[in-house]
C-alpha positions as a LaTeX table, in Angstrom:
\begin{tabular}{lrrr}
\hline
Residue & $x$ (\AA) & $y$ (\AA) & $z$ (\AA) \\
\hline
Met1 & 29.38 & 24.33 & 12.77 \\
Asp2 & 31.62 & 26.03 & 10.25 \\
Ile3 & 30.20 & 27.15 & 6.93 \\
Lys4 & 32.75 & 27.34 & 4.18 \\
Pro5 & 32.12 & 29.89 & 1.41 \\
Ser6 & 31.57 & 28.38 & $-1.98$ \\
Arg7 & 33.60 & 29.44 & $-4.97$ \\
Leu8 & 32.92 & 29.61 & $-8.66$ \\
Val9 & 35.40 & 28.32 & $-11.18$ \\
Gly10 & 36.08 & 29.39 & $-14.73$ \\
Asp11 & 34.22 & 28.21 & $-17.77$ \\
Lys12 & 37.24 & 26.89 & $-19.70$ \\
Asn13 & 38.82 & 23.48 & $-19.62$ \\
Glu14 & 42.50 & 22.64 & $-19.37$ \\
Arg15 & 43.15 & 23.37 & $-23.07$ \\
Gly16 & 41.60 & 26.81 & $-22.86$ \\
Arg17 & 38.68 & 25.89 & $-25.11$ \\
Arg18 & 35.22 & 27.19 & $-24.26$ \\
His19 & 32.68 & 24.48 & $-23.45$ \\
Val20 & 29.79 & 23.63 & $-25.77$ \\
Asn21 & 26.94 & 26.12 & $-25.24$ \\
Asn22 & 28.15 & 26.63 & $-21.66$ \\
Met23 & 26.26 & 23.43 & $-20.73$ \\
Val24 & 26.94 & 21.26 & $-17.69$ \\
Cys25 & 27.87 & 17.64 & $-18.40$ \\
Ser26 & 24.91 & 15.45 & $-17.37$ \\
Tyr27 & 27.23 & 12.48 & $-16.84$ \\
Trp28 & 29.48 & 14.55 & $-14.56$ \\
Leu29 & 26.46 & 15.50 & $-12.46$ \\
Arg30 & 25.98 & 11.78 & $-11.80$ \\
Gly31 & 29.69 & 11.14 & $-11.29$ \\
Arg32 & 29.96 & 8.98 & $-14.43$ \\
Cys33 & 31.85 & 11.11 & $-16.96$ \\
Asn34 & 35.07 & 9.42 & $-18.15$ \\
Arg35 & 36.13 & 11.97 & $-20.78$ \\
Asn36 & 39.17 & 14.13 & $-20.21$ \\
Pro37 & 38.90 & 16.73 & $-21.55$ \\
Cys38 & 35.12 & 16.85 & $-21.82$ \\
Arg39 & 33.35 & 19.28 & $-24.14$ \\
Phe40 & 30.84 & 20.13 & $-21.42$ \\
Leu41 & 31.22 & 21.89 & $-18.08$ \\
His42 & 32.40 & 19.91 & $-15.05$ \\
Gln43 & 31.11 & 22.57 & $-12.63$ \\
Glu44 & 27.94 & 24.33 & $-11.56$ \\
Leu45 & 26.76 & 27.30 & $-13.57$ \\
Pro46 & 26.58 & 30.73 & $-11.91$ \\
Gln47 & 22.99 & 31.53 & $-11.03$ \\
Asn48 & 21.56 & 34.87 & $-12.12$ \\
Thr49 & 18.03 & 34.35 & $-10.94$ \\
His50 & 16.81 & 36.76 & $-8.27$ \\
Tyr51 & 14.03 & 35.97 & $-5.83$ \\
Gln52 & 13.23 & 36.51 & $-2.18$ \\
Ile53 & 11.92 & 34.16 & 0.46 \\
Ser54 & 10.03 & 34.91 & 3.65 \\
Asn55 & 8.04 & 32.89 & 6.14 \\
Gln56 & 4.58 & 34.16 & 5.15 \\
Phe57 & 4.17 & 31.08 & 2.96 \\
Arg58 & 3.06 & 29.12 & 6.01 \\
Lys59 & $-0.31$ & 30.86 & 5.74 \\
Asn60 & $-0.89$ & 29.12 & 2.40 \\
Cys61 & 0.38 & 25.63 & 3.00 \\
Trp62 & $-0.53$ & 22.65 & 5.13 \\
Gln63 & 2.71 & 20.84 & 5.80 \\
Arg64 & 3.82 & 17.52 & 7.19 \\
Asn65 & 3.64 & 19.15 & 10.63 \\
Pro66 & 0.55 & 21.39 & 10.44 \\
Asp67 & $-0.45$ & 21.59 & 14.09 \\
Ser68 & 2.98 & 22.30 & 15.46 \\
Asp69 & 4.08 & 24.96 & 13.00 \\
Ser70 & 3.47 & 28.06 & 15.09 \\
Lys71 & 3.80 & 26.36 & 18.47 \\
Ser72 & 7.03 & 24.61 & 17.61 \\
Ala73 & 8.56 & 27.75 & 16.21 \\
Ser74 & 7.70 & 29.78 & 19.28 \\
Ser75 & 8.88 & 27.06 & 21.67 \\
Leu76 & 12.22 & 26.56 & 19.99 \\
Thr77 & 12.74 & 30.24 & 19.28 \\
Ser78 & 12.75 & 30.99 & 23.00 \\
Leu79 & 15.15 & 28.14 & 23.72 \\
Asp80 & 18.22 & 30.26 & 23.02 \\
Arg81 & 17.13 & 33.18 & 25.20 \\
Pro82 & 17.28 & 33.72 & 28.97 \\
Ser83 & 14.24 & 32.80 & 30.98 \\
Gly84 & 11.71 & 35.62 & 31.07 \\
Ser85 & 12.84 & 37.24 & 27.84 \\
Thr86 & 10.55 & 37.51 & 24.89 \\
Thr87 & 11.08 & 37.03 & 21.20 \\
Pro88 & 10.88 & 40.27 & 19.21 \\
Lys89 & 8.08 & 40.11 & 16.68 \\
Arg90 & 7.19 & 42.28 & 13.74 \\
Ser91 & 3.67 & 42.81 & 12.54 \\
Ser92 & 2.94 & 41.86 & 8.96 \\
Ala93 & 2.89 & 45.55 & 8.05 \\
Ser94 & 6.23 & 46.09 & 9.75 \\
Asn95 & 7.70 & 43.07 & 7.99 \\
Gln96 & 6.50 & 44.42 & 4.66 \\
Ser97 & 7.94 & 47.86 & 5.32 \\
His98 & 11.26 & 46.28 & 6.28 \\
Arg99 & 11.35 & 44.16 & 3.14 \\
Asn100 & 10.32 & 46.97 & 0.81 \\
His101 & 13.39 & 48.97 & 1.89 \\
Arg102 & 15.78 & 46.17 & 1.02 \\
Glu103 & 17.95 & 46.80 & $-1.98$ \\
Gly104 & 16.88 & 44.74 & $-4.94$ \\
Thr105 & 13.47 & 43.83 & $-3.54$ \\
Leu106 & 11.13 & 41.98 & $-5.89$ \\
Tyr107 & 7.88 & 43.05 & $-4.28$ \\
Ser108 & 5.64 & 44.63 & $-6.89$ \\
Asp109 & 3.30 & 46.40 & $-4.47$ \\
Gln110 & 2.55 & 46.94 & $-0.79$ \\
Lys111 & 0.55 & 43.73 & $-0.60$ \\
Gly112 & 3.77 & 41.75 & $-0.71$ \\
Glu113 & 3.18 & 40.16 & $-4.12$ \\
Trp114 & 6.14 & 38.95 & $-6.09$ \\
Asp115 & 7.15 & 40.57 & $-9.35$ \\
Ser116 & 7.88 & 37.56 & $-11.53$ \\
Thr117 & 9.10 & 39.78 & $-14.36$ \\
Asn118 & 12.35 & 40.24 & $-12.43$ \\
Leu119 & 12.96 & 36.51 & $-12.31$ \\
Arg120 & 14.85 & 34.87 & $-15.11$ \\
Cys121 & 13.51 & 31.54 & $-16.28$ \\
Ser122 & 16.34 & 29.02 & $-16.53$ \\
Ser123 & 14.61 & 26.70 & $-18.97$ \\
Ser124 & 14.30 & 27.09 & $-22.69$ \\
Pro125 & 10.94 & 27.83 & $-24.36$ \\
Thr126 & 8.67 & 24.88 & $-23.82$ \\
Arg127 & 5.74 & 23.32 & $-25.53$ \\
Ala128 & 3.11 & 20.97 & $-24.25$ \\
Gly129 & $-0.01$ & 19.40 & $-25.67$ \\
Ser130 & $-0.87$ & 20.71 & $-29.12$ \\
Ser131 & 0.75 & 24.15 & $-28.94$ \\
Ser132 & 3.82 & 25.85 & $-27.53$ \\
Gly133 & 4.56 & 29.16 & $-25.93$ \\
Asn134 & 6.00 & 30.46 & $-29.22$ \\
Gly135 & 2.85 & 29.70 & $-31.17$ \\
Ile136 & 4.15 & 26.65 & $-33.09$ \\
Thr137 & 1.52 & 23.93 & $-33.35$ \\
Gln138 & 2.76 & 20.43 & $-32.58$ \\
Asn139 & 1.28 & 16.97 & $-32.31$ \\
Val140 & 2.43 & 15.33 & $-29.10$ \\
Ile141 & 2.13 & 11.66 & $-28.16$ \\
Gly142 & 0.18 & 11.28 & $-24.92$ \\
Glu143 & 1.69 & 12.86 & $-21.83$ \\
Arg144 & 5.25 & 11.59 & $-22.04$ \\
Val145 & 8.06 & 14.09 & $-21.71$ \\
Cys146 & 11.03 & 13.73 & $-24.05$ \\
Lys147 & 13.88 & 12.23 & $-22.02$ \\
Tyr148 & 16.44 & 13.66 & $-24.43$ \\
Trp149 & 15.00 & 17.17 & $-24.08$ \\
Leu150 & 15.22 & 16.86 & $-20.28$ \\
His151 & 19.00 & 16.51 & $-20.63$ \\
Gly152 & 19.28 & 19.19 & $-23.30$ \\
Asn153 & 20.20 & 16.97 & $-26.27$ \\
Cys154 & 17.01 & 16.33 & $-28.26$ \\
Val155 & 17.82 & 16.68 & $-31.96$ \\
Glu156 & 14.21 & 16.53 & $-33.17$ \\
Ala157 & 13.41 & 20.08 & $-32.02$ \\
Asp158 & 9.88 & 21.03 & $-33.09$ \\
Lys159 & 9.44 & 17.72 & $-34.90$ \\
Cys160 & 9.69 & 15.73 & $-31.67$ \\
Arg161 & 6.35 & 14.14 & $-30.78$ \\
Tyr162 & 7.00 & 14.09 & $-27.04$ \\
Leu163 & 6.57 & 16.91 & $-24.54$ \\
His164 & 9.27 & 19.56 & $-24.49$ \\
Ser165 & 8.09 & 21.05 & $-21.23$ \\
Trp166 & 8.91 & 20.90 & $-17.52$ \\
Phe167 & 5.22 & 21.22 & $-16.70$ \\
Lys168 & 1.95 & 19.90 & $-18.12$ \\
Gly169 & $-1.14$ & 21.90 & $-17.31$ \\
His170 & $-1.67$ & 25.56 & $-16.42$ \\
Gly171 & $-0.28$ & 28.04 & $-13.97$ \\
Val172 & 3.22 & 26.73 & $-13.16$ \\
Phe173 & 6.56 & 27.52 & $-14.78$ \\
Lys174 & 10.19 & 27.00 & $-13.85$ \\
Leu175 & 12.14 & 30.00 & $-12.61$ \\
Ala176 & 15.57 & 28.63 & $-11.80$ \\
Glu177 & 17.79 & 25.62 & $-11.23$ \\
Leu178 & 20.10 & 25.49 & $-8.20$ \\
Asn179 & 23.03 & 23.19 & $-8.95$ \\
Gly180 & 25.85 & 22.08 & $-6.70$ \\
His181 & 24.83 & 18.84 & $-5.01$ \\
Ile182 & 25.99 & 15.62 & $-6.68$ \\
Lys183 & 23.59 & 13.16 & $-5.04$ \\
Ala184 & 19.88 & 13.02 & $-4.27$ \\
Ile185 & 18.33 & 15.89 & $-2.33$ \\
Ser186 & 17.17 & 14.83 & 1.15 \\
Gly187 & 15.87 & 18.12 & 2.56 \\
Ile188 & 14.85 & 21.69 & 1.68 \\
Val189 & 14.09 & 24.21 & 4.45 \\
Leu190 & 13.52 & 27.93 & 4.94 \\
Pro191 & 14.36 & 28.66 & 8.60 \\
Ser192 & 12.29 & 31.24 & 10.44 \\
Gly193 & 13.86 & 34.69 & 10.40 \\
Ser194 & 16.44 & 33.75 & 7.79 \\
Glu195 & 16.97 & 35.00 & 4.25 \\
Lys196 & 18.70 & 31.77 & 3.31 \\
Leu197 & 17.46 & 28.57 & 1.70 \\
Tyr198 & 19.07 & 25.39 & 3.08 \\
Thr199 & 19.32 & 22.23 & 0.99 \\
Ala200 & 20.69 & 18.86 & 2.11 \\
Ser201 & 21.86 & 15.95 & 0.01 \\
Arg202 & 23.01 & 12.39 & 0.35 \\
Asp203 & 26.41 & 13.70 & $-0.76$ \\
Gly204 & 26.88 & 14.77 & 2.89 \\
Tyr205 & 26.69 & 18.52 & 2.30 \\
Ile206 & 24.25 & 21.25 & 3.27 \\
Arg207 & 24.27 & 24.17 & 0.86 \\
Val208 & 23.15 & 27.63 & 1.90 \\
Trp209 & 21.57 & 29.75 & $-0.84$ \\
Asp210 & 21.08 & 33.50 & $-0.78$ \\
Cys211 & 17.40 & 34.24 & $-1.35$ \\
His212 & 18.10 & 37.54 & $-3.07$ \\
Thr213 & 20.60 & 36.34 & $-5.65$ \\
Gly214 & 20.12 & 32.58 & $-5.90$ \\
Gln215 & 23.85 & 32.13 & $-5.31$ \\
Cys216 & 25.30 & 29.46 & $-3.03$ \\
Asp217 & 26.74 & 31.39 & $-0.08$ \\
Gly218 & 28.24 & 28.52 & 1.85 \\
Val219 & 28.65 & 24.78 & 2.27 \\
Val220 & 28.46 & 22.67 & 5.43 \\
Asn221 & 30.19 & 19.28 & 5.33 \\
Leu222 & 28.60 & 16.86 & 7.81 \\
Gly223 & 30.95 & 14.05 & 6.88 \\
Gly224 & 28.25 & 11.51 & 6.07 \\
Glu225 & 25.06 & 10.92 & 4.14 \\
Ile226 & 22.24 & 13.23 & 5.23 \\
Gly227 & 18.91 & 11.42 & 5.52 \\
Ser228 & 16.69 & 14.29 & 6.65 \\
Leu229 & 16.67 & 18.06 & 7.11 \\
Ile230 & 14.04 & 20.16 & 8.92 \\
Ser231 & 13.81 & 23.52 & 10.68 \\
Ala232 & 11.77 & 24.93 & 13.57 \\
Gly233 & 12.13 & 28.56 & 14.55 \\
Pro234 & 15.82 & 29.47 & 14.23 \\
Trp235 & 16.89 & 25.84 & 14.68 \\
Val236 & 18.02 & 23.60 & 11.81 \\
Phe237 & 18.18 & 19.83 & 12.34 \\
Ala238 & 20.08 & 17.42 & 10.08 \\
Gly239 & 19.82 & 13.67 & 10.50 \\
Ile240 & 22.86 & 11.55 & 9.65 \\
Lys241 & 23.97 & 8.09 & 10.76 \\
Asp242 & 23.59 & 7.58 & 14.53 \\
Val243 & 23.17 & 11.28 & 15.33 \\
Val244 & 21.08 & 14.42 & 14.80 \\
Lys245 & 23.06 & 17.62 & 14.25 \\
Ala246 & 21.33 & 20.80 & 15.42 \\
Trp247 & 22.37 & 24.42 & 15.24 \\
Asn248 & 20.77 & 27.77 & 15.89 \\
Ile249 & 21.26 & 30.17 & 12.99 \\
Glu250 & 20.79 & 33.19 & 15.27 \\
Ser251 & 23.08 & 32.31 & 18.18 \\
Cys252 & 25.34 & 29.85 & 16.32 \\
Ala253 & 24.70 & 27.27 & 19.06 \\
Asp254 & 25.77 & 23.83 & 17.81 \\
Val255 & 24.74 & 20.52 & 19.42 \\
Ser256 & 24.82 & 16.81 & 18.57 \\
Leu257 & 21.97 & 14.56 & 19.69 \\
Asp258 & 23.13 & 10.99 & 20.14 \\
Gly259 & 21.06 & 7.85 & 20.65 \\
Pro260 & 19.59 & 6.74 & 17.32 \\
Val261 & 20.98 & 3.62 & 15.66 \\
Gly262 & 21.55 & 3.84 & 11.92 \\
Gln263 & 20.56 & 6.49 & 9.44 \\
Ile264 & 17.95 & 9.14 & 10.36 \\
Tyr265 & 15.34 & 9.21 & 7.60 \\
Ala266 & 12.61 & 11.43 & 9.08 \\
Met267 & 12.20 & 14.14 & 11.72 \\
Val268 & 9.37 & 16.32 & 13.02 \\
Val269 & 8.95 & 18.90 & 15.78 \\
Asn270 & 5.91 & 19.30 & 18.04 \\
Asn271 & 5.98 & 22.14 & 20.60 \\
Asp272 & 9.30 & 21.62 & 22.40 \\
Met273 & 9.76 & 17.98 & 21.36 \\
Leu274 & 11.94 & 16.74 & 18.51 \\
Phe275 & 11.19 & 13.28 & 17.07 \\
Ala276 & 13.61 & 11.40 & 14.80 \\
Gly277 & 12.89 & 8.13 & 12.98 \\
Ala278 & 15.87 & 5.79 & 12.68 \\
Gln279 & 16.98 & 2.93 & 10.49 \\
Asn280 & 16.48 & 0.34 & 13.26 \\
Gly281 & 12.75 & 1.14 & 13.53 \\
Thr282 & 12.86 & 3.29 & 16.66 \\
Ile283 & 11.73 & 6.89 & 17.12 \\
His284 & 13.89 & 8.95 & 19.45 \\
Ala285 & 12.50 & 12.03 & 21.20 \\
Trp286 & 14.30 & 14.97 & 22.78 \\
Lys287 & 12.80 & 17.75 & 24.87 \\
Ala288 & 14.09 & 21.30 & 24.56 \\
Asn289 & 15.32 & 22.79 & 27.83 \\
Lys290 & 15.03 & 26.58 & 27.83 \\
Glu291 & 17.17 & 27.08 & 30.93 \\
Thr292 & 20.18 & 25.10 & 29.76 \\
Asn293 & 19.74 & 25.86 & 26.05 \\
Ala294 & 19.96 & 22.16 & 25.23 \\
Phe295 & 17.94 & 19.13 & 24.18 \\
Lys296 & 17.52 & 16.31 & 26.70 \\
Pro297 & 16.55 & 12.73 & 25.71 \\
Ala298 & 12.87 & 12.22 & 26.54 \\
Thr299 & 11.96 & 8.72 & 25.39 \\
Thr300 & 12.34 & 6.09 & 22.67 \\
Leu301 & 9.26 & 4.83 & 20.83 \\
Glu302 & 9.50 & 1.21 & 19.74 \\
Gly303 & 7.15 & $-0.92$ & 17.67 \\
His304 & 8.17 & $-0.78$ & 14.02 \\
Asn305 & 10.03 & $-3.74$ & 12.51 \\
Gly306 & 11.64 & $-1.68$ & 9.77 \\
Ala307 & 13.23 & 1.71 & 9.27 \\
Val308 & 11.02 & 4.73 & 10.04 \\
Val309 & 10.99 & 6.82 & 6.87 \\
Ser310 & 8.14 & 9.31 & 7.44 \\
Leu311 & 6.76 & 11.31 & 10.37 \\
Thr312 & 4.01 & 13.88 & 10.82 \\
Val313 & 2.01 & 15.44 & 13.64 \\
Gly314 & $-1.65$ & 16.39 & 13.74 \\
Gly315 & $-4.62$ & 16.43 & 16.10 \\
Gly316 & $-2.56$ & 15.51 & 19.16 \\
Arg317 & $-1.11$ & 12.47 & 17.42 \\
Leu318 & 2.28 & 11.50 & 16.04 \\
Tyr319 & 2.09 & 9.38 & 12.87 \\
Ser320 & 5.02 & 7.26 & 11.70 \\
Gly321 & 5.44 & 5.39 & 8.41 \\
Ser322 & 7.88 & 2.53 & 8.06 \\
Met323 & 9.53 & 0.06 & 5.75 \\
Asp324 & 7.50 & $-2.62$ & 7.56 \\
Asn325 & 4.53 & $-1.30$ & 5.50 \\
Thr326 & 2.65 & 0.01 & 8.54 \\
Ile327 & 1.62 & 3.36 & 10.01 \\
Arg328 & 1.73 & 3.69 & 13.77 \\
Val329 & $-0.30$ & 6.28 & 15.67 \\
Trp330 & 1.18 & 7.63 & 18.91 \\
Asp331 & $-0.61$ & 9.69 & 21.56 \\
Leu332 & 1.47 & 12.83 & 22.14 \\
Asp333 & 0.37 & 13.09 & 25.77 \\
Thr334 & 1.28 & 9.55 & 26.81 \\
Leu335 & 3.75 & 8.77 & 23.96 \\
Gln336 & 2.11 & 5.36 & 23.66 \\
Cys337 & 1.16 & 3.61 & 20.42 \\
Ile338 & $-2.63$ & 3.54 & 20.12 \\
His339 & $-3.09$ & 2.21 & 16.57 \\
Ala340 & $-1.17$ & 0.19 & 13.97 \\
Leu341 & $-2.51$ & 0.70 & 10.44 \\
Lys342 & $-1.75$ & $-2.10$ & 8.00 \\
Glu343 & $-3.58$ & $-1.18$ & 4.79 \\
His344 & $-0.47$ & $-0.52$ & 2.69 \\
Ala345 & 1.33 & $-3.34$ & 0.88 \\
Ser346 & 4.73 & $-1.64$ & 0.67 \\
Val347 & 6.89 & 1.06 & 2.29 \\
Val348 & 4.92 & 4.04 & 3.66 \\
Met349 & 6.99 & 6.83 & 2.13 \\
Ser350 & 5.23 & 10.01 & 3.23 \\
Leu351 & 2.48 & 11.30 & 5.52 \\
Val352 & 0.60 & 14.62 & 5.70 \\
Cys353 & $-2.33$ & 15.84 & 7.76 \\
Trp354 & $-5.18$ & 17.69 & 6.06 \\
Gly355 & $-7.66$ & 18.95 & 8.62 \\
Pro356 & $-9.18$ & 15.87 & 10.29 \\
Tyr357 & $-7.70$ & 13.58 & 7.63 \\
Leu358 & $-4.42$ & 11.70 & 7.43 \\
Ile359 & $-3.05$ & 11.15 & 3.92 \\
Ser360 & $-0.42$ & 8.47 & 3.28 \\
Cys361 & 1.44 & 7.26 & 0.21 \\
Ser362 & 3.41 & 4.13 & $-0.54$ \\
Leu363 & 5.48 & 2.30 & $-3.11$ \\
Asp364 & 2.41 & 0.05 & $-3.52$ \\
Gln365 & 1.20 & 2.76 & $-5.97$ \\
Thr366 & $-1.59$ & 4.06 & $-3.74$ \\
Ile367 & $-2.47$ & 7.21 & $-1.82$ \\
Lys368 & $-4.83$ & 6.57 & 1.07 \\
Val369 & $-7.04$ & 9.03 & 2.94 \\
Trp370 & $-7.77$ & 8.11 & 6.57 \\
Phe371 & $-10.51$ & 9.41 & 8.87 \\
Ala372 & $-11.24$ & 8.76 & 12.54 \\
Thr373 & $-14.47$ & 6.88 & 13.26 \\
Glu374 & $-16.74$ & 7.54 & 16.26 \\
Ala375 & $-15.01$ & 4.64 & 18.03 \\
Gly376 & $-11.68$ & 6.42 & 17.62 \\
Asn377 & $-10.26$ & 4.06 & 15.00 \\
Leu378 & $-8.70$ & 5.24 & 11.75 \\
Glu379 & $-10.25$ & 3.84 & 8.58 \\
Val380 & $-9.51$ & 4.37 & 4.89 \\
Thr381 & $-12.20$ & 6.54 & 3.33 \\
His382 & $-10.61$ & 6.80 & $-0.11$ \\
Thr383 & $-7.81$ & 5.10 & $-2.04$ \\
His384 & $-6.29$ & 6.82 & $-5.05$ \\
Asn385 & $-4.36$ & 4.54 & $-7.40$ \\
Glu386 & $-1.26$ & 5.64 & $-9.30$ \\
Glu387 & 0.58 & 3.90 & $-12.12$ \\
His388 & 3.85 & 4.23 & $-10.22$ \\
Gly389 & 5.07 & 4.18 & $-6.64$ \\
Val390 & 4.55 & 7.41 & $-4.70$ \\
Leu391 & 7.62 & 8.86 & $-2.96$ \\
Ser392 & 6.55 & 12.08 & $-1.29$ \\
Leu393 & 3.50 & 14.21 & $-0.48$ \\
Phe394 & 3.16 & 17.91 & 0.22 \\
Gly395 & 0.03 & 20.00 & 0.67 \\
Met396 & $-0.68$ & 23.64 & $-0.13$ \\
Asn397 & $-3.56$ & 25.96 & $-0.94$ \\
Asn398 & $-3.65$ & 27.57 & $-4.35$ \\
Ser399 & $-4.40$ & 31.22 & $-5.05$ \\
Glu400 & $-8.12$ & 30.50 & $-4.72$ \\
Gly401 & $-7.71$ & 28.83 & $-1.37$ \\
Lys402 & $-8.33$ & 25.34 & $-2.71$ \\
Pro403 & $-6.27$ & 22.49 & $-1.23$ \\
Ile404 & $-3.71$ & 21.04 & $-3.64$ \\
Leu405 & $-1.79$ & 17.81 & $-2.98$ \\
Leu406 & 1.62 & 17.49 & $-4.64$ \\
Cys407 & 2.55 & 13.83 & $-5.19$ \\
Ser408 & 6.04 & 12.81 & $-6.28$ \\
Cys409 & 6.12 & 9.50 & $-8.16$ \\
Asn410 & 9.04 & 7.30 & $-9.13$ \\
Asp411 & 8.44 & 7.99 & $-12.83$ \\
Asn412 & 10.31 & 11.32 & $-12.35$ \\
Ser413 & 7.14 & 13.40 & $-12.09$ \\
Val414 & 5.17 & 15.35 & $-9.51$ \\
Arg415 & 1.40 & 15.31 & $-9.93$ \\
Leu416 & $-0.84$ & 18.09 & $-8.65$ \\
Tyr417 & $-4.28$ & 17.06 & $-7.38$ \\
Glu418 & $-7.12$ & 19.18 & $-6.12$ \\
Leu419 & $-8.72$ & 17.77 & $-2.99$ \\
Pro420 & $-10.99$ & 16.13 & $-2.09$ \\
Ser421 & $-11.81$ & 15.02 & $-5.64$ \\
Phe422 & $-8.21$ & 14.14 & $-6.64$ \\
Thr423 & $-8.78$ & 16.04 & $-9.87$ \\
Glu424 & $-5.43$ & 16.29 & $-11.64$ \\
Lys425 & $-4.36$ & 19.88 & $-12.27$ \\
Gly426 & $-0.99$ & 19.27 & $-13.85$ \\
Ser427 & 2.37 & 17.54 & $-13.65$ \\
Ile428 & 5.93 & 18.68 & $-13.00$ \\
Phe429 & 8.74 & 16.74 & $-14.68$ \\
Ala430 & 12.30 & 16.22 & $-13.48$ \\
Lys431 & 15.48 & 14.52 & $-14.66$ \\
Glu432 & 15.20 & 11.95 & $-11.88$ \\
Glu433 & 12.83 & 11.16 & $-9.02$ \\
Val434 & 11.80 & 14.17 & $-6.96$ \\
Arg435 & 12.67 & 13.37 & $-3.34$ \\
Glu436 & 11.80 & 16.64 & $-1.60$ \\
Ile437 & 9.14 & 19.34 & $-2.02$ \\
Gln438 & 8.95 & 22.67 & $-0.19$ \\
Ile439 & 6.71 & 25.71 & $-0.51$ \\
Gly440 & 7.90 & 29.32 & $-0.60$ \\
Pro441 & 6.10 & 32.67 & $-0.49$ \\
Gly442 & 4.12 & 34.17 & $-3.33$ \\
Gly443 & 3.51 & 30.87 & $-5.09$ \\
Leu444 & 7.09 & 29.60 & $-5.10$ \\
Val445 & 7.60 & 25.82 & $-5.06$ \\
Phe446 & 10.97 & 24.08 & $-4.57$ \\
Thr447 & 11.65 & 20.52 & $-5.69$ \\
Gly448 & 14.82 & 18.46 & $-5.22$ \\
Asp449 & 15.52 & 15.42 & $-7.39$ \\
Gly450 & 17.80 & 12.41 & $-7.50$ \\
Thr451 & 20.53 & 14.21 & $-9.44$ \\
Gly452 & 21.01 & 16.74 & $-6.65$ \\
Gln453 & 19.33 & 19.56 & $-8.55$ \\
Val454 & 16.90 & 21.93 & $-6.83$ \\
Asp455 & 14.31 & 23.55 & $-9.09$ \\
Val456 & 12.42 & 26.75 & $-8.29$ \\
Trp457 & 8.88 & 26.97 & $-9.68$ \\
Lys458 & 6.33 & 29.78 & $-9.81$ \\
Trp459 & 2.70 & 28.99 & $-9.10$ \\
Gln460 & 0.30 & 31.42 & $-10.80$ \\
Ala461 & $-3.42$ & 31.91 & $-10.44$ \\
Glu462 & $-5.38$ & 29.05 & $-11.96$ \\
Pro463 & $-7.81$ & 29.59 & $-14.88$ \\
Thr464 & $-11.21$ & 30.96 & $-13.91$ \\
Ser465 & $-12.88$ & 27.94 & $-15.50$ \\
Leu466 & $-11.91$ & 25.76 & $-12.56$ \\
Thr467 & $-14.89$ & 24.44 & $-10.64$ \\
Ser468 & $-15.20$ & 25.36 & $-7.00$ \\
Glu469 & $-15.18$ & 22.83 & $-4.18$ \\
\hline
\end{tabular}
């Protein structure tokens, strides 16, 4: 698969005039600007933010595929190598020594902590609640963020009674904005062994970002809307209509996996098996063949009456969420459906496993926590109600080791809850609905919204006043 280098264009329009405040046109980002010439930029801004990414973040997050993380990576890593060969591994100390000798490293000490002082915040000074970062006291109405401020055109300034902040709470701030996509983000991944961040969008492009500079290094055109993007070991998988595209970033192997019907909305890897949920309600599975360096069709799981939009693996089970409002549980040994959960009243948008629990969210404005009974059935042990539909879930542990659930809602916010109490710890705001969430090392969080923008956040240590579990 060819990766074309991206290019930056000038900051002047056809008449040679400089654009207003070097700001990007919000209407152009949505493809709706009809002004020619326009006073605002019709291009992405050069990024000056510097940060690094490694794979140590997996120690601090529980993802949509918690059980298969290490196993899947090792299984698929060896796929591209001759039988009997082993994958070179570095110890954590060796990895740190290697990284500390890189030019422009942001590590502040030998423990591998990130020096946030070298990162440039892309947002303007913010204020939230009754005071701002610059010491100006303000009275703010409730918890609503100013929609004009989000797009950079609030004229009320300090007199505005709505939040002028990307985050409400403590311990999180925005580092950078990665612009380039023109439609909703559908995937954010950090492949094992790579220093690149990959983002996919419904605009049909995968953008490759340099983790040292924040610059877009290349663009992959898949020729159609991308519904899902995941990685396992050195492999990157992109789901588009009727096919899964896979390529190995180490060997440059490039394969197409045919079989699904319709758009691919969700994928997950378990050991040497790749599962893809399709628009017609089926789940296709491929098994990695180490000898032939290929993926062979294994089986097709049928049962859903609507598109499969979420997948996760945990405890020897594959869980699938669908537009038919159900969750199906599949035994990974027999690949047979053993349960059909029907507690949700709308589309099951996202699934994550947290220890022995399954957590699901839906457009019915609920988050449900499931637990297996002695009889082997899954029952709802807790239902958390939201004011809006929930689009996506992602789990991580904070600096104190406490589990935090990130919940993206269709009111353009991401709420942070501490488990198991569902105590709200803050909210992240975006210009449009956040479709994808990914965790990076050293407290980095990536979110991708409906405009095609990817935001980079920094998670800091929480206040000491927080109660322990």
